[in-house]
Steps between C-alpha positions, in 0.01 A plus 500: 500500500682502169604168352875443453560412134825337404626413158770229485650418163773289344683621191785391282455722189338785681154468343321381820671777695372762255147369525515482886621860509218615270244324722648655813493846334135453415407390845665802661728573798543251779504190279808288579708379200756229542724277283456147623876466486533754786159473671472370854242228566349738755378721210259224407355470851477873566291585192126488490503474117779335303557554127754242378678535168616157417651477150548166326724375224460261211221251600415652840828471682523739800734791508801385709449740798145368548610144444754541786245657739205278434584222747511761785169663402307193629610593853335841496160577656312682223161453653257768408714667243391589147752373258521558121752356266 
């Protein structure tokens, strides 16, 4: 059975979106690509492999969309998933 790979990214300037798109294009068809601003929490749980694009500003401040979602991520069951940042 094929693993479901999902890329979820946040972007303000578009740089992380460009990199996420390049990674998706290299991995091939069937890879999910979602902006964290619009992604449903279910996307995290439905994936077998999560590639997370989490940009930071200044001295490591999270991009706002990730900062807003972070408190809800702790409620997800990500057991057994491979996750890369």
